[in-house]
N, C-alpha and C positions, 0 to 999 in steps of 0.2 A: 141865485138860481143858476143852474147850468143850462147854457144855450148852445146848441149844436147845429151845424149845417152840413149837409151831405148831398152831393150830386150822385144819384144812384145808378146812372148809366144804364137805365132800363133793366137793371138786374143782371147785367153782363159781367163777365170776368175779363181779366187782363193776363195773357192774351185772350182774345175772344174765343169762346167755345160753344158747344151745343147746350151748355148748362145755363138755365135761368134760375137765379136764386133770390129773386126780388123779395119774396115773403121773408126769407131768412135774413136778408139784409135789413129790412124794416124792423124785425124783431131784435137784431143785433144793435140797431141804432138806439133802441129804447130800453135795453135790458138792464142798464145800471140806473134807471130812473131819472133821466134828465127832465126838467120841467118843460123844456121847449126844444123841439127839433124841427128845423126847416129842411125840406127835401125838394130836390129838383130832378128833372128827367124821369118822371113817372109815366108809364103808359096809361092810356085812358081807362083800360079795363081794371087797373089796380086801384083807382081812386075810391070806389065804393067799398073796398076791402080793408082800407087802412085802419079803421077803428078796431075791427076784429083782430087784425094782425098785431096791432100795437097796444091795445088796451087803453088808448088815450082818446081824447077828442081830436078829430081830424077836421081841419079847415082846408079843403082842397078845391082847386080851380083848374079847369081845362084851358090850356093855352092853344093847343093845336088839335083840331078834331081828327079822328081816324079817316084815312082816305084809301081808296083803291085806284091808283093812278090819279086821274083828274076828277074822279067821282067821289062823293061822300060815302063813307062806309060806317060800320058799327064797331063799338069797342070789342065785342065778342069775336067778330070776324077778324079784326086786327090781331087779337090775341092768338087765334087759331093759325093764321098765316105766319105770324112771327115765330110761333113754336117750332116750325120746321127747321129754323136755324137762327136762334136769337142773336148770336154773335155777329152774323152777317146782316140780318135784316133790321135789327134794332128798332128804330122808330119809323121805318118805311111805311108801315101800314097801321101802326098802333096809336098814333096821336101822341100827345105829350101834355103833362100837367105838372103842377107844383103843389106842395101841401105844407101846412103847419100842423104839427102834432103837439099837443099840450096836455098836461095834467091840471092846468089852471082853468078857471071859469072864463068862458068866452062871452064878452059883453056886446060885441059888434064885429062885423066883418065887411070888408070892401075889396075892390080890385080895380085896376086901371090897365088899359092897353098902352104899352110903351112904344109901339111902332105902327100906329094906325096910319092910313094914307094921309090924313091931314097933317100929322106930325112929320111923316116922311117928305111930304110936299114942301114943308117950310124949312127943312134941314138942308144946309148948303153942301150937299154932296152931289156927285154926277148922277145922271139918270139911270145908268146901269146899276150903280150902287143902290139907288132908291128902289128899283124893281127887285133886286136880289134881297134887299132888306125885308121886303114884305113876304118872302117865301114862307117864313114861319112866324106866326104871331107870338110876340113876347108880352108877358104881363107881369105886374107886381101885385101881390095880394097883401092884405093887411088885416090885423085883428086887434081889438082892444081886449086886454087880459086883466083879470083881477089878480094882483100879486098877493103873496102872504102878507098879512098885516092890513089888507084892505085897500092899499093904493092900486093904481092902474098904470098900464104902460101900453104903448102902441108897438106892435111887432110886425115887421114887413119882410117879405120873402120875394126874391127875384131871381131870374136867370136871364142875364143880359146877352145880347148878340155879340159874337166875337168876330175877329178878322178885320175890322175897320175901327181904328182908334176913335175917330170922331163920332161914329154911330154908337159905339160902346159907351163913351163918355156921356152922350146925350141921354141915352136910356137910363143910365145910373143916376144922373142928375134929376131926371124926371121922376124916378122912383123915390129918390130922397125927398124931393119936394112934395110928392104925394103923401109920403109917410108923415112928414113933419107938419103938413097942413092939417092932418087928422088929429094931431096931438093938442090937448088942452094946455093952458099955461102951466109950465113947470112939469108937464107929464113926460116921463122918459120915453125914448124911442130906441128900438133895436132894429137895425137893418141888416139882414143876413142873406146869404145865397151865393150863387156862382156869378161873380161879377165879370169874369173873363178878362180881368185886369186888376191892378192894385190901384184903387181909386183915391182921389184926394177930395174928400167931402168936408174939409174943415170949414169952408164957407157956409155950409149948411148946419154947422154945429157938431158934426160927428168927429170922433177921435181918429187918429191916424191909422190907416190900414197897414197890416203887416205884409210880408212877402206872399207871393202866390196869387191865385185868382179867386179863391174861395175865402169869404170873410164873414165875421160877425162884428159889426160896427155899432157903437152906442152913442147916444146923445142925452145929456142930462142925468147920467147915472155913472157910478164908478164901475169899473170892470177890470178883471185880471188880464194877464197876457194871453194871447191866442195860442192854442196848442193844436197840433195836427196829430192824428193817430199814426203810430208806426205801422209798417206793413203787416207785421205779425198779428196785429189786432184785427185786421180785416181779411184774414185768410179763412176760408171755409172749405173743408175737405181738400186742403192743399191748393185751392185756387185763390188768387188775389182778386177780390171783388171790387168792381168799379175802377175807372181810370182816375178817380179823385179820392183823396183821403178826407175823411170827416175832419172838420175844424170845430173848435169849441172854446168858450170863455165862461168864466164865472162872472155873473153880472149882478150888481146890487150888493 
């Protein structure tokens, strides 16, 4: 099966513009029929629309709620405010989520918070880093999917915090532990997303990550080499969409 991961940058272009092409990006991500697509940096208002846009089953989770300054807001208000200048405002008002899109049967779903206060409190970093770390909630979501032939696999999707190597590594290890704990004996695990680093999860049984910060890692199943899309494949109307290229692997 083809597994793809893409940080959608809230539907923005590079360089930033007044154009938001999120729906077209989601459609582009699934147009060649991959069985599994993991998406990051989705605005809250887009999460209920993913199934209609993609024609797949969407397992979506909200990481950060929409806000208006220090006050809670709504997904629709966040969308309206961001529409004035998507390239500039991006996630300032719209919140943020992640999603797994799949053509396979979903048998179960879970999620965990990667940077709760209890986790931050126990992590040996300075107080300023602990407080900054909590500015945006980070989650890992997971689903059990029925594969062709009747077997099952656990698929997990994450967007880790960047900028502090110790914090990034802790979140990634926590996500890997979460995913592998859900797996039954011998059940394959796929861990994909924006890791914000090239992680080493060999101790958790995953294969070696390639270059870059976006990855599709596997445990307990064979997989081909990771590929990144060339720039021309992610141009829409002459605009380069997202500041990340999709990455993908053939798994199984």
